[in-house]
VMD Tcl script that builds the backbone (N, CA, C; Angstrom):
set m [mol new atoms 252]
animate dup $m
set s [atomselect $m all]
$s set {name element resname resid chain x y z} {
  {N N MET 1 A -9.187 9.177 -4.938}
  {CA C MET 1 A -7.883 8.548 -5.042}
  {C C MET 1 A -7.995 7.139 -4.470}
  {N N GLU 2 A -7.799 6.144 -5.312}
  {CA C GLU 2 A -7.878 4.757 -4.856}
  {C C GLU 2 A -6.580 4.004 -5.065}
  {N N GLU 3 A -5.650 4.606 -5.837}
  {CA C GLU 3 A -4.396 3.937 -6.128}
  {C C GLU 3 A -3.307 4.979 -6.323}
  {N N VAL 4 A -2.125 4.680 -5.773}
  {CA C VAL 4 A -0.981 5.569 -5.922}
  {C C VAL 4 A 0.182 4.725 -6.437}
  {N N ILE 5 A 0.790 5.173 -7.538}
  {CA C ILE 5 A 1.960 4.500 -8.080}
  {C C ILE 5 A 3.193 5.181 -7.504}
  {N N VAL 6 A 4.117 4.375 -6.964}
  {CA C VAL 6 A 5.331 4.906 -6.354}
  {C C VAL 6 A 6.529 4.354 -7.115}
  {N N GLU 7 A 7.348 5.235 -7.649}
  {CA C GLU 7 A 8.594 4.852 -8.312}
  {C C GLU 7 A 9.723 5.099 -7.318}
  {N N TYR 8 A 10.534 4.068 -7.062}
  {CA C TYR 8 A 11.623 4.208 -6.092}
  {C C TYR 8 A 12.755 3.286 -6.499}
  {N N GLN 9 A 13.928 3.838 -6.684}
  {CA C GLN 9 A 15.131 3.105 -7.062}
  {C C GLN 9 A 14.888 2.169 -8.246}
  {N N GLY 10 A 14.218 2.691 -9.251}
  {CA C GLY 10 A 13.979 1.934 -10.468}
  {C C GLY 10 A 12.891 0.877 -10.365}
  {N N LYS 11 A 12.198 0.831 -9.250}
  {CA C LYS 11 A 11.114 -0.135 -9.046}
  {C C LYS 11 A 9.788 0.607 -8.979}
  {N N ARG 12 A 8.740 -0.084 -9.376}
  {CA C ARG 12 A 7.398 0.498 -9.342}
  {C C ARG 12 A 6.543 -0.279 -8.358}
  {N N MET 13 A 6.015 0.428 -7.362}
  {CA C MET 13 A 5.107 -0.134 -6.378}
  {C C MET 13 A 3.735 0.494 -6.564}
  {N N THR 14 A 2.718 -0.232 -6.139}
  {CA C THR 14 A 1.362 0.277 -6.158}
  {C C THR 14 A 0.812 0.250 -4.743}
  {N N ALA 15 A 0.279 1.371 -4.303}
  {CA C ALA 15 A -0.447 1.435 -3.036}
  {C C ALA 15 A -1.924 1.534 -3.403}
  {N N ALA 16 A -2.689 0.502 -3.063}
  {CA C ALA 16 A -4.111 0.459 -3.402}
  {C C ALA 16 A -4.931 0.598 -2.125}
  {N N LEU 17 A -5.929 1.439 -2.182}
  {CA C LEU 17 A -6.767 1.707 -1.013}
  {C C LEU 17 A -7.907 0.707 -0.933}
  {N N SER 18 A -7.971 0.013 0.197}
  {CA C SER 18 A -9.166 -0.780 0.496}
  {C C SER 18 A -10.032 0.121 1.354}
  {N N THR 19 A -11.298 0.063 1.156}
  {CA C THR 19 A -12.164 0.995 1.865}
  {C C THR 19 A -13.354 0.257 2.478}
  {N N THR 20 A -14.007 0.911 3.373}
  {CA C THR 20 A -15.150 0.308 4.049}
  {C C THR 20 A -16.468 0.820 3.487}
  {N N GLN 21 A -16.417 1.492 2.335}
  {CA C GLN 21 A -17.657 1.944 1.720}
  {C C GLN 21 A -17.555 1.847 0.204}
  {N N THR 22 A -18.694 1.781 -0.425}
  {CA C THR 22 A -18.737 1.743 -1.881}
  {C C THR 22 A -18.475 3.142 -2.424}
  {N N LEU 23 A -18.260 3.247 -3.733}
  {CA C LEU 23 A -18.012 4.546 -4.336}
  {C C LEU 23 A -19.199 5.486 -4.167}
  {N N SER 24 A -20.410 4.919 -4.000}
  {CA C SER 24 A -21.581 5.767 -3.792}
  {C C SER 24 A -21.756 6.164 -2.330}
  {N N GLY 25 A -20.851 5.710 -1.443}
  {CA C GLY 25 A -20.883 6.123 -0.050}
  {C C GLY 25 A -21.613 5.182 0.883}
  {N N HIS 26 A -22.140 4.059 0.384}
  {CA C HIS 26 A -22.825 3.100 1.252}
  {C C HIS 26 A -21.814 2.251 2.001}
  {N N ALA 27 A -22.034 2.060 3.293}
  {CA C ALA 27 A -21.123 1.281 4.124}
  {C C ALA 27 A -21.157 -0.189 3.726}
  {N N LEU 28 A -19.986 -0.804 3.713}
  {CA C LEU 28 A -19.877 -2.239 3.470}
  {C C LEU 28 A -19.944 -2.964 4.816}
  {N N PRO 29 A -20.345 -4.251 4.819}
  {CA C PRO 29 A -20.402 -4.982 6.087}
  {C C PRO 29 A -19.016 -5.134 6.696}
  {N N GLY 30 A -18.990 -5.223 8.013}
  {CA C GLY 30 A -17.726 -5.404 8.729}
  {C C GLY 30 A -17.233 -4.092 9.302}
  {N N ASP 31 A -16.218 -4.215 10.139}
  {CA C ASP 31 A -15.706 -3.024 10.801}
  {C C ASP 31 A -14.218 -2.822 10.510}
  {N N GLN 32 A -13.781 -3.259 9.338}
  {CA C GLN 32 A -12.389 -3.101 8.948}
  {C C GLN 32 A -12.101 -1.643 8.580}
  {N N ALA 33 A -11.024 -1.117 9.105}
  {CA C ALA 33 A -10.611 0.241 8.749}
  {C C ALA 33 A -10.011 0.237 7.348}
  {N N ALA 34 A -10.108 1.367 6.664}
  {CA C ALA 34 A -9.502 1.490 5.337}
  {C C ALA 34 A -7.988 1.366 5.464}
  {N N MET 35 A -7.383 0.652 4.523}
  {CA C MET 35 A -5.940 0.390 4.545}
  {C C MET 35 A -5.352 0.632 3.164}
  {N N TRP 36 A -4.094 1.036 3.135}
  {CA C TRP 36 A -3.313 1.071 1.905}
  {C C TRP 36 A -2.546 -0.239 1.825}
  {N N HIS 37 A -2.714 -0.977 0.727}
  {CA C HIS 37 A -2.015 -2.235 0.495}
  {C C HIS 37 A -0.944 -1.983 -0.561}
  {N N VAL 38 A 0.322 -2.214 -0.203}
  {CA C VAL 38 A 1.435 -1.909 -1.089}
  {C C VAL 38 A 1.930 -3.201 -1.733}
  {N N THR 39 A 2.035 -3.183 -3.068}
  {CA C THR 39 A 2.495 -4.351 -3.816}
  {C C THR 39 A 3.594 -3.944 -4.787}
  {N N ILE 40 A 4.408 -4.942 -5.158}
  {CA C ILE 40 A 5.401 -4.769 -6.215}
  {C C ILE 40 A 5.209 -5.944 -7.166}
  {N N GLY 41 A 4.926 -5.650 -8.407}
  {CA C GLY 41 A 4.689 -6.707 -9.389}
  {C C GLY 41 A 3.594 -7.669 -8.966}
  {N N GLY 42 A 2.594 -7.175 -8.244}
  {CA C GLY 42 A 1.488 -8.016 -7.801}
  {C C GLY 42 A 1.737 -8.769 -6.508}
  {N N THR 43 A 2.943 -8.649 -5.940}
  {CA C THR 43 A 3.281 -9.336 -4.690}
  {C C THR 43 A 3.134 -8.363 -3.525}
  {N N ALA 44 A 2.387 -8.769 -2.505}
  {CA C ALA 44 A 2.149 -7.907 -1.345}
  {C C ALA 44 A 3.448 -7.638 -0.597}
  {N N LEU 45 A 3.642 -6.363 -0.232}
  {CA C LEU 45 A 4.804 -5.972 0.563}
  {C C LEU 45 A 4.411 -5.609 1.984}
  {N N THR 46 A 3.429 -4.718 2.109}
  {CA C THR 46 A 3.016 -4.248 3.426}
  {C C THR 46 A 1.668 -3.565 3.300}
  {N N LYS 47 A 1.132 -3.143 4.421}
  {CA C LYS 47 A -0.096 -2.344 4.437}
  {C C LYS 47 A -0.008 -1.390 5.608}
  {N N PHE 48 A -0.748 -0.304 5.503}
  {CA C PHE 48 A -0.813 0.649 6.603}
  {C C PHE 48 A -2.155 1.359 6.578}
  {N N PRO 49 A -2.601 1.849 7.747}
  {CA C PRO 49 A -3.921 2.469 7.836}
  {C C PRO 49 A -4.032 3.714 6.967}
  {N N ALA 50 A -5.186 3.873 6.366}
  {CA C ALA 50 A -5.479 5.069 5.586}
  {C C ALA 50 A -5.969 6.170 6.523}
  {N N SER 51 A -5.783 7.388 6.082}
  {CA C SER 51 A -6.238 8.550 6.832}
  {C C SER 51 A -7.093 9.412 5.918}
  {N N PRO 52 A -8.119 10.067 6.452}
  {CA C PRO 52 A -8.950 10.940 5.617}
  {C C PRO 52 A -8.150 12.075 4.976}
  {N N THR 53 A -6.997 12.411 5.555}
  {CA C THR 53 A -6.183 13.507 5.030}
  {C C THR 53 A -5.108 13.036 4.051}
  {N N ASP 54 A -5.090 11.749 3.702}
  {CA C ASP 54 A -4.079 11.231 2.776}
  {C C ASP 54 A -4.139 11.955 1.434}
  {N N THR 55 A -2.965 12.213 0.891}
  {CA C THR 55 A -2.813 12.752 -0.456}
  {C C THR 55 A -1.859 11.828 -1.200}
  {N N ARG 56 A -1.769 11.987 -2.511}
  {CA C ARG 56 A -0.796 11.190 -3.264}
  {C C ARG 56 A 0.600 11.374 -2.688}
  {N N GLU 57 A 0.941 12.605 -2.375}
  {CA C GLU 57 A 2.263 12.912 -1.833}
  {C C GLU 57 A 2.484 12.226 -0.479}
  {N N SER 58 A 1.509 12.299 0.418}
  {CA C SER 58 A 1.697 11.718 1.750}
  {C C SER 58 A 1.785 10.198 1.690}
  {N N VAL 59 A 0.981 9.576 0.820}
  {CA C VAL 59 A 1.044 8.114 0.671}
  {C C VAL 59 A 2.376 7.720 0.059}
  {N N THR 60 A 2.812 8.455 -0.967}
  {CA C THR 60 A 4.109 8.178 -1.587}
  {C C THR 60 A 5.228 8.265 -0.556}
  {N N GLN 61 A 5.214 9.293 0.266}
  {CA C GLN 61 A 6.257 9.459 1.278}
  {C C GLN 61 A 6.223 8.338 2.314}
  {N N ARG 62 A 5.043 7.883 2.695}
  {CA C ARG 62 A 4.947 6.778 3.658}
  {C C ARG 62 A 5.521 5.497 3.065}
  {N N VAL 63 A 5.215 5.244 1.797}
  {CA C VAL 63 A 5.748 4.041 1.139}
  {C C VAL 63 A 7.269 4.136 1.050}
  {N N ILE 64 A 7.784 5.285 0.644}
  {CA C ILE 64 A 9.242 5.446 0.517}
  {C C ILE 64 A 9.926 5.300 1.865}
  {N N ARG 65 A 9.366 5.869 2.922}
  {CA C ARG 65 A 9.960 5.699 4.263}
  {C C ARG 65 A 10.009 4.226 4.647}
  {N N TRP 66 A 8.933 3.492 4.354}
  {CA C TRP 66 A 8.900 2.067 4.679}
  {C C TRP 66 A 9.974 1.328 3.872}
  {N N LEU 67 A 10.092 1.658 2.593}
  {CA C LEU 67 A 11.109 1.013 1.753}
  {C C LEU 67 A 12.517 1.337 2.232}
  {N N GLN 68 A 12.744 2.539 2.699}
  {CA C GLN 68 A 14.054 2.904 3.237}
  {C C GLN 68 A 14.373 2.086 4.481}
  {N N ASP 69 A 13.352 1.770 5.261}
  {CA C ASP 69 A 13.537 0.945 6.464}
  {C C ASP 69 A 13.638 -0.541 6.141}
  {N N HIS 70 A 13.181 -0.955 4.947}
  {CA C HIS 70 A 13.168 -2.363 4.535}
  {C C HIS 70 A 13.719 -2.496 3.112}
  {N N PRO 71 A 14.978 -2.101 2.873}
  {CA C PRO 71 A 15.515 -2.090 1.505}
  {C C PRO 71 A 15.542 -3.472 0.849}
  {N N GLU 72 A 15.578 -4.513 1.647}
  {CA C GLU 72 A 15.598 -5.868 1.090}
  {C C GLU 72 A 14.304 -6.211 0.357}
  {N N MET 73 A 13.243 -5.470 0.633}
  {CA C MET 73 A 11.952 -5.766 0.020}
  {C C MET 73 A 11.849 -5.279 -1.421}
  {N N LEU 74 A 12.850 -4.552 -1.897}
  {CA C LEU 74 A 12.855 -4.135 -3.293}
  {C C LEU 74 A 13.199 -5.287 -4.228}
  {N N ASP 75 A 13.745 -6.361 -3.675}
  {CA C ASP 75 A 14.101 -7.537 -4.466}
  {C C ASP 75 A 13.034 -8.594 -4.259}
  {N N ARG 76 A 12.198 -8.825 -5.268}
  {CA C ARG 76 A 11.083 -9.773 -5.123}
  {C C ARG 76 A 11.565 -11.166 -4.738}
  {N N ASP 77 A 12.813 -11.526 -5.064}
  {CA C ASP 77 A 13.330 -12.849 -4.695}
  {C C ASP 77 A 13.451 -12.992 -3.187}
  {N N GLN 78 A 13.507 -11.860 -2.454}
  {CA C GLN 78 A 13.632 -11.904 -1.004}
  {C C GLN 78 A 12.282 -11.988 -0.301}
  {N N ILE 79 A 11.199 -11.855 -1.060}
  {CA C ILE 79 A 9.870 -11.872 -0.466}
  {C C ILE 79 A 9.434 -13.326 -0.280}
  {N N VAL 80 A 9.168 -13.699 0.961}
  {CA C VAL 80 A 8.717 -15.053 1.267}
  {C C VAL 80 A 7.309 -14.961 1.816}
  {N N LEU 81 A 6.352 -15.440 1.059}
  {CA C LEU 81 A 4.968 -15.398 1.501}
  {C C LEU 81 A 4.713 -16.514 2.504}
  {N N GLY 82 A 3.894 -16.243 3.472}
  {CA C GLY 82 A 3.557 -17.252 4.471}
  {C C GLY 82 A 4.582 -17.349 5.592}
  {N N GLY 83 A 5.561 -16.451 5.600}
  {CA C GLY 83 A 6.530 -16.415 6.690}
  {C C GLY 83 A 7.564 -17.509 6.641}
  {N N GLY 84 A 7.571 -18.332 5.593}
  {CA C GLY 84 A 8.510 -19.454 5.513}
  {C C GLY 84 A 9.792 -19.025 4.964}
}
mol reanalyze $m
mol bondsrecalc $m
mol representation Tube
mol addrep $m
């Protein structure tokens, strides 16, 4: 599982897994932990740490909980990149 599509309130988000190893299991350089990167229409919304026990359901629920806490992020016009 490398990508989870989340449908919420008529919007489609993608949670994409960044990982620290290749598909063949070889470690990549660096010590970055695996993260789920959540986007809407290609625009980054948030990220959160991946867990070895993640399932499609658990990732979907984490994204929905975050969206419930940040409902303004469902409107791409409200997303300001760079903190400006």
